[in-house]
C-alpha positions as CSV (number, residue, x, y, z in Angstrom):
1,M,68.4,-41.0,-18.8
2,T,71.1,-38.3,-17.4
3,P,69.3,-35.8,-16.1
4,I,69.6,-32.3,-17.3
5,D,70.6,-30.2,-14.6
6,R,72.0,-27.3,-16.6
7,P,71.1,-26.9,-19.9
8,D,72.6,-25.2,-22.6
9,K,69.5,-23.4,-24.1
10,D,65.8,-23.0,-22.5
11,V,64.4,-24.2,-25.5
12,L,65.1,-26.1,-29.0
13,V,63.4,-24.9,-31.8
14,L,63.1,-27.6,-34.9
15,G,62.7,-26.0,-38.2
16,A,64.0,-22.8,-39.6
17,G,61.0,-21.9,-41.8
18,I,58.1,-18.8,-41.1
19,I,56.8,-20.8,-37.9
20,G,59.9,-21.7,-36.5
21,V,61.2,-18.4,-36.8
22,C,58.4,-16.4,-35.1
23,V,58.1,-19.2,-32.2
24,A,62.0,-18.7,-31.7
25,L,61.9,-15.0,-32.3
26,H,58.6,-14.4,-29.8
27,L,60.2,-16.8,-26.7
28,Q,63.2,-14.6,-27.1
29,K,61.4,-11.9,-26.6
30,R,60.1,-13.5,-23.2
31,G,63.3,-14.1,-22.0
32,K,63.8,-17.5,-23.7
33,S,67.3,-18.8,-24.7
34,V,66.8,-20.6,-27.8
35,L,68.7,-22.7,-30.1
36,L,67.1,-22.7,-33.8
37,V,67.6,-25.9,-35.9
38,D,67.9,-27.1,-39.2
39,R,68.8,-28.8,-42.2
40,R,69.1,-25.9,-44.6
41,A,69.5,-22.1,-44.1
42,P,66.2,-20.3,-43.1
43,G,63.6,-19.7,-45.2
44,E,65.0,-22.0,-47.8
45,E,62.0,-25.2,-47.8
46,T,58.2,-24.6,-47.8
47,S,58.4,-20.7,-46.6
48,Y,60.2,-19.7,-49.7
49,G,57.4,-20.8,-52.6
50,N,54.9,-19.2,-52.4
51,A,52.7,-16.5,-53.4
52,G,53.9,-13.6,-50.7
53,L,50.6,-12.9,-49.4
54,I,49.8,-12.1,-45.8
55,E,46.2,-13.2,-46.0
56,R,44.1,-11.1,-44.2
57,A,40.9,-11.7,-46.6
58,S,41.1,-15.5,-46.6
59,V,38.8,-15.9,-43.2
60,I,36.8,-18.9,-45.1
61,P,39.2,-21.9,-45.0
62,Y,39.5,-23.8,-48.5
63,G,37.8,-26.4,-48.0
64,F,36.3,-29.7,-50.1
65,P,34.5,-28.6,-53.0
66,R,30.7,-30.2,-53.3
67,E,29.8,-29.0,-56.6
68,I,29.7,-32.3,-59.2
69,P,31.1,-30.6,-61.7
70,T,34.5,-29.3,-60.1
71,L,34.5,-33.1,-58.4
72,L,34.6,-34.1,-61.8
73,K,37.3,-31.9,-63.1
74,Y,39.6,-32.4,-60.4
75,A,39.3,-36.3,-60.6
76,T,39.9,-36.8,-63.8
77,N,42.9,-33.9,-63.7
78,R,41.3,-32.0,-66.3
79,S,42.0,-28.6,-63.9
80,A,45.4,-26.9,-63.3
81,D,44.0,-26.1,-59.8
82,V,44.3,-29.9,-58.7
83,R,46.7,-32.8,-59.8
84,F,46.4,-36.2,-58.4
85,R,49.4,-38.8,-58.6
86,W,47.4,-41.9,-59.2
87,T,49.8,-44.2,-57.1
88,F,49.5,-42.4,-54.4
89,L,45.3,-41.8,-54.3
90,P,44.8,-45.2,-52.4
91,K,47.1,-44.0,-49.3
92,L,45.4,-40.6,-49.5
93,L,41.8,-41.5,-49.7
94,P,41.1,-41.9,-45.5
95,W,42.9,-38.5,-45.5
96,I,40.2,-36.6,-48.3
97,A,37.4,-38.2,-46.5
98,R,38.2,-36.5,-43.8
99,F,38.4,-33.4,-45.7
100,W,35.5,-33.9,-46.9
101,F,33.6,-34.2,-43.8
102,E,34.7,-31.1,-42.7
103,S,34.1,-29.2,-45.5
104,S,30.4,-29.0,-44.7
105,S,29.1,-25.7,-44.4
106,R,28.5,-26.2,-40.9
107,R,32.1,-27.3,-40.2
108,L,33.5,-25.0,-42.4
109,R,31.8,-22.1,-40.7
110,R,33.1,-23.5,-37.1
111,A,36.5,-24.2,-38.8
112,A,36.4,-20.3,-40.0
113,M,35.8,-18.7,-36.9
114,D,38.4,-20.8,-35.0
115,M,40.8,-20.2,-37.3
116,L,39.1,-15.8,-37.3
117,P,41.7,-14.9,-34.1
118,L,44.8,-15.7,-36.0
119,I,43.8,-14.4,-39.4
120,E,42.6,-11.3,-37.5
121,R,46.0,-10.6,-36.0
122,S,48.2,-11.3,-39.3
123,V,49.4,-8.3,-40.8
124,T,49.4,-6.8,-37.8
125,E,51.9,-9.3,-36.0
126,H,54.2,-9.3,-39.1
127,T,54.1,-5.6,-39.6
128,D,55.6,-5.8,-35.4
129,L,57.9,-7.7,-36.6
130,M,58.9,-5.9,-40.1
131,A,59.2,-2.7,-37.8
132,E,61.4,-4.4,-35.0
133,A,63.7,-5.7,-37.8
134,G,63.2,-2.6,-39.7
135,I,62.3,-3.7,-42.8
136,L,58.6,-2.3,-43.1
137,H,59.1,-1.2,-46.4
138,R,58.9,-4.5,-47.4
139,A,55.4,-4.7,-46.6
140,R,53.0,-3.8,-49.4
141,R,49.6,-2.8,-48.9
142,T,48.0,-3.1,-51.8
143,G,46.2,-5.9,-51.7
144,W,45.7,-8.8,-54.2
145,M,43.5,-9.6,-57.2
146,E,41.3,-12.3,-57.9
147,A,39.9,-12.2,-61.8
148,Y,37.0,-13.8,-63.3
149,R,36.7,-14.4,-67.5
150,T,33.1,-15.1,-67.2
151,E,29.9,-13.1,-65.9
152,K,28.7,-16.2,-64.3
153,A,32.0,-16.5,-62.3
154,F,32.5,-13.2,-61.4
155,S,28.8,-12.8,-60.2
156,A,29.3,-15.8,-57.8
157,A,32.4,-14.0,-56.5
158,K,30.4,-11.1,-55.9
159,V,28.2,-12.8,-53.8
160,A,31.1,-15.0,-51.9
161,A,32.8,-11.7,-51.2
162,R,29.7,-10.3,-49.8
163,A,29.4,-13.0,-47.4
164,L,32.2,-11.9,-45.7
165,D,31.3,-8.4,-45.0
166,E,30.6,-9.8,-41.0
167,F,34.4,-9.9,-40.7
168,G,35.1,-6.4,-41.8
169,I,36.6,-7.8,-44.8
170,R,37.5,-4.9,-47.6
171,Y,37.1,-5.4,-51.3
172,D,36.1,-3.6,-54.9
173,F,34.6,-5.1,-57.7
174,L,36.3,-4.5,-60.5
175,G,34.9,-4.4,-64.1
176,P,36.9,-4.4,-67.1
177,K,37.9,-1.2,-66.8
178,D,38.7,-0.8,-63.9
179,L,40.8,-3.6,-63.7
180,Q,42.6,-1.8,-66.8
181,A,43.3,1.0,-65.0
182,R,44.5,-1.0,-62.1
183,E,46.9,-3.5,-64.4
184,P,47.4,-1.6,-67.0
185,H,49.6,-4.4,-68.8
186,L,47.2,-7.1,-67.9
187,A,45.3,-8.2,-71.1
188,G,42.5,-10.6,-72.0
189,S,38.7,-10.8,-71.6
190,F,38.3,-10.8,-68.4
191,A,34.6,-10.1,-66.9
192,G,36.2,-8.6,-64.1
193,A,37.7,-9.0,-60.9
194,V,37.4,-8.4,-57.0
195,H,40.4,-6.5,-55.5
196,W,41.0,-7.6,-51.8
197,L,41.9,-4.7,-49.9
198,D,43.5,-5.7,-46.3
199,P,46.1,-8.5,-47.2
200,A,49.9,-7.2,-47.3
201,T,52.0,-9.1,-49.6
202,V,55.9,-9.4,-49.7
203,A,58.1,-9.3,-53.0
204,D,60.6,-12.3,-51.6
205,P,58.9,-14.5,-49.0
206,G,62.2,-16.3,-48.3
207,G,64.1,-13.5,-47.4
208,L,61.2,-12.3,-45.4
209,V,62.1,-15.0,-43.1
210,K,65.8,-15.0,-43.6
211,D,65.1,-11.2,-42.1
212,Y,63.3,-12.1,-39.3
213,A,66.2,-15.1,-38.7
214,D,68.6,-12.1,-38.8
215,L,66.6,-10.1,-36.2
216,F,66.8,-13.4,-34.0
217,V,70.6,-13.5,-34.2
218,R,71.6,-10.0,-33.8
219,K,69.3,-10.2,-30.3
220,G,71.4,-13.1,-29.3
221,G,69.6,-16.0,-30.6
222,E,72.0,-18.9,-32.1
223,I,71.2,-21.1,-35.5
224,V,72.8,-24.3,-36.2
225,E,72.5,-27.0,-38.9
226,A,71.4,-30.4,-37.4
227,D,69.3,-33.3,-38.3
228,A,65.4,-32.6,-36.1
229,S,65.4,-36.5,-36.2
230,T,68.3,-37.1,-33.5
231,L,66.1,-35.0,-30.9
232,A,66.0,-37.3,-27.8
233,E,64.2,-37.2,-24.5
234,E,66.2,-37.0,-21.2
235,E,65.2,-36.9,-17.7
236,G,64.1,-33.4,-17.6
237,G,64.2,-31.9,-21.1
238,W,65.2,-32.5,-25.1
239,S,68.8,-33.2,-26.6
240,I,69.7,-32.5,-30.1
241,R,73.1,-33.7,-32.1
242,T,74.8,-30.8,-33.9
243,N,78.1,-30.6,-35.6
244,G,79.1,-29.1,-32.8
245,G,77.9,-31.4,-30.1
246,T,75.1,-32.2,-28.7
247,V,72.9,-29.6,-27.1
248,R,70.7,-29.6,-24.7
249,A,67.6,-27.4,-23.3
250,R,64.8,-28.2,-21.0
251,E,61.7,-27.7,-23.8
252,A,62.0,-28.8,-27.5
253,V,59.3,-26.8,-30.5
254,V,58.6,-28.9,-33.4
255,A,57.9,-26.4,-36.2
256,L,59.0,-29.2,-38.8
257,G,56.3,-28.4,-41.7
258,P,55.7,-31.0,-44.1
259,W,58.7,-33.1,-42.3
260,S,57.2,-32.7,-38.6
261,D,56.4,-36.6,-39.0
262,A,59.9,-37.3,-38.7
263,V,59.8,-36.6,-35.0
264,Y,55.8,-37.1,-33.9
265,R,55.6,-40.6,-35.5
266,R,59.0,-41.7,-33.8
267,L,57.3,-40.6,-30.3
268,G,54.1,-42.7,-30.7
269,Y,51.4,-39.7,-32.1
270,R,49.3,-39.9,-34.9
271,V,48.0,-37.3,-36.6
272,P,46.5,-37.4,-40.3
273,L,49.2,-34.7,-41.9
274,A,49.1,-34.7,-45.9
275,V,51.4,-32.8,-47.7
276,K,49.8,-30.3,-51.1
277,R,53.2,-30.1,-53.1
278,G,53.1,-26.7,-55.3
279,Y,55.1,-25.3,-57.8
280,H,56.7,-21.7,-59.0
281,V,59.0,-20.4,-61.6
282,H,60.0,-17.1,-62.1
283,I,59.9,-15.4,-65.6
284,E,61.1,-11.9,-66.8
285,P,59.0,-8.9,-67.3
286,A,59.0,-8.3,-71.5
287,G,59.8,-4.7,-72.0
288,D,58.5,-2.4,-69.8
289,A,55.6,-3.9,-68.5
290,V,54.9,-4.1,-64.9
291,L,52.4,-6.2,-62.4
292,N,51.3,-4.2,-59.5
293,H,49.3,-6.8,-57.7
294,P,49.6,-10.4,-57.4
295,V,46.7,-11.8,-59.7
296,V,44.6,-14.9,-59.4
297,D,43.6,-16.1,-62.8
298,V,40.5,-18.0,-61.5
299,E,39.5,-19.9,-64.0
300,R,42.6,-21.2,-65.2
301,G,43.8,-21.9,-62.0
302,Y,47.6,-19.9,-61.6
303,L,48.8,-16.9,-60.2
304,L,50.9,-14.2,-60.9
305,A,52.9,-12.1,-58.6
306,P,55.2,-9.4,-58.7
307,M,58.5,-10.6,-57.1
308,T,62.5,-9.5,-56.6
309,K,63.2,-12.3,-59.4
310,G,60.7,-11.5,-61.7
311,I,57.2,-12.2,-62.3
312,R,56.2,-15.3,-60.2
313,L,53.8,-18.1,-61.9
314,T,52.3,-20.1,-59.2
315,T,50.6,-23.0,-59.4
316,G,47.7,-24.8,-57.5
317,I,48.1,-28.5,-55.3
318,E,49.6,-31.5,-56.7
319,F,48.7,-34.7,-54.2
320,A,51.9,-37.0,-54.3
321,E,54.3,-38.3,-52.2
322,R,56.3,-35.7,-50.1
323,D,59.6,-36.7,-51.5
324,E,58.6,-38.1,-55.0
325,A,60.6,-36.5,-58.0
326,P,58.7,-33.2,-59.3
327,T,55.9,-33.2,-61.7
328,P,55.8,-29.4,-63.0
329,V,52.8,-30.1,-65.3
330,Q,50.8,-27.8,-64.0
331,V,53.4,-25.0,-64.5
332,D,53.6,-26.2,-68.3
333,Q,49.9,-26.3,-68.8
334,T,49.3,-22.5,-67.2
335,E,52.2,-20.9,-68.6
336,P,50.7,-19.9,-72.3
337,H,47.7,-18.7,-70.2
338,A,49.8,-16.5,-68.0
339,R,51.6,-14.8,-71.4
340,A,48.4,-14.4,-73.3
341,I,47.4,-12.0,-70.5
342,F,50.6,-10.4,-69.4
343,P,53.8,-9.5,-71.4
344,L,56.2,-12.6,-70.2
345,G,59.9,-12.6,-71.6
346,R,62.5,-15.8,-70.8
347,R,61.9,-17.7,-67.5
348,V,64.6,-17.1,-65.5
349,E,65.3,-20.7,-63.1
350,P,66.3,-23.5,-65.6
351,A,63.6,-25.8,-63.7
352,P,60.6,-24.8,-61.5
353,W,60.5,-24.7,-57.5
354,M,58.9,-27.5,-56.2
355,G,57.6,-27.2,-52.1
356,A,55.3,-29.2,-49.7
357,R,52.5,-27.5,-47.9
358,P,51.7,-29.3,-44.6
359,C,47.7,-30.0,-44.3
360,L,45.6,-30.9,-41.7
361,P,41.9,-32.4,-43.0
362,D,39.7,-29.8,-40.1
363,M,41.7,-27.1,-42.1
364,R,43.1,-25.8,-38.4
365,P,46.9,-26.3,-37.3
366,I,48.4,-27.8,-34.7
367,I,50.0,-25.3,-32.5
368,G,49.9,-26.6,-28.1
369,P,51.8,-29.3,-25.8
370,A,52.7,-33.1,-27.0
371,P,50.3,-34.9,-24.8
372,R,52.2,-37.4,-23.4
373,H,55.6,-35.8,-23.5
374,K,56.4,-33.2,-20.8
375,G,58.5,-29.8,-22.5
376,L,57.6,-31.0,-26.2
377,W,55.7,-28.4,-28.3
378,F,54.1,-28.8,-31.6
379,A,53.4,-25.9,-34.2
380,F,52.8,-27.2,-37.9
381,G,50.0,-27.8,-40.5
382,H,49.2,-24.3,-41.6
383,N,47.8,-25.4,-44.6
384,H,48.1,-22.7,-47.5
385,H,48.4,-20.2,-44.5
386,G,52.2,-20.4,-43.4
387,L,53.5,-17.0,-44.1
388,T,50.0,-15.2,-43.2
389,L,50.0,-17.1,-39.7
390,G,53.7,-17.1,-39.1
391,P,54.1,-14.2,-35.8
392,A,50.8,-15.0,-34.8
393,T,51.3,-18.7,-34.3
394,G,54.9,-17.5,-32.6
395,R,53.3,-15.3,-30.2
396,L,50.1,-17.9,-29.1
397,L,52.8,-20.7,-28.8
398,A,55.2,-18.2,-26.6
399,E,52.6,-17.2,-24.4
400,M,51.6,-20.4,-23.8
401,M,54.7,-21.7,-23.4
402,T,55.6,-18.7,-20.5
403,G,52.5,-18.9,-18.8
404,E,50.7,-15.5,-20.0
405,K,47.2,-15.4,-21.2
406,P,47.3,-16.2,-25.1
407,F,46.1,-13.7,-27.0
408,A,43.4,-16.6,-28.5
409,D,41.9,-19.9,-27.3
410,P,44.0,-22.1,-28.2
411,A,42.0,-24.9,-27.7
412,P,41.0,-25.6,-31.6
413,Y,44.5,-26.4,-32.2
414,A,45.6,-28.8,-29.6
415,M,47.0,-32.1,-31.2
416,S,44.8,-33.9,-28.4
417,R,42.3,-33.9,-30.8
418,F,43.5,-36.1,-33.0
419,G,43.6,-38.6,-30.3
């Protein structure tokens, strides 16, 4: 290997989704010259398709259900919340077993406490970046709602919400009249709703990533298209092949979300990374109908969110191979229910969008150094909270890389926990 005596950049950041862009911004803020690398423009993969929630209220991770009726419903593909591609299930079983193990009440609480420092900073770190980018108007500080069709489900939701009081989470319990007052165009016989007040929302998640990437470029950063699998270790650093030639740097960050395996597997790391696929479609609101908040129809398994392109109908999760052809069955399952509770017109896109969430079975991301490769760092596996945790992750990793005192203990996110 040829030594890197005079690198082109200090750091290569692979992946221009919300995680990679925020890592690049925070390194840049600390005086590092950074090249941001992706095969597509910023914010056009996983970061594009989500509910737009900066989820300060999700203190408890989404664990594996333990209730027998729920398990039976999921196992038989009778719920829009979860769908299995049966041919994929044998390959997924070891991951599910680990996920089930990590979802015991004791381990789930440990995961919650480990994730709390990042969750607590989520809205604040986004606000700081938005202010710097001049886009504070993009943040809506009105929260989001979970709506329940039965009194039994609503009562259980109240108990679960009150269990979060120790974390200082704010919420309102809404009866049918209160829900109607906050969402006048919402129909249906809902027993009530929980209105989570602390989260912020955005009407164009992919656009937010592009705004952050524009800030990175305005401050002197560079973005190039390249194949991340061409990352190579050299003496004293790392290199990657781009259309303009090979670029070298002393350090590299892998923030490729569900495609991170293109790098870590080739370098000999074994990580139990699974992909939860999800779908969305934009639908025009009918007439003068307005949706003021993202609303989850909990028992039907979908979410409606007001977005720039219309009302975004997002579905639950699909377990399937990352690159298999889309099967948007969950969109077709839930759209009639959505039309029954909100006035909707025509679909905006010809076909639903599909994306992939990078998920680890212990419900914590990997943020930190590669155990066996100097100058290599990882930031991926944020489960359902990539948009939420992007800026906090970027700050934490940049502090670690530059020798600052991290604002949170990074030990729970170490790659070495997987051996």
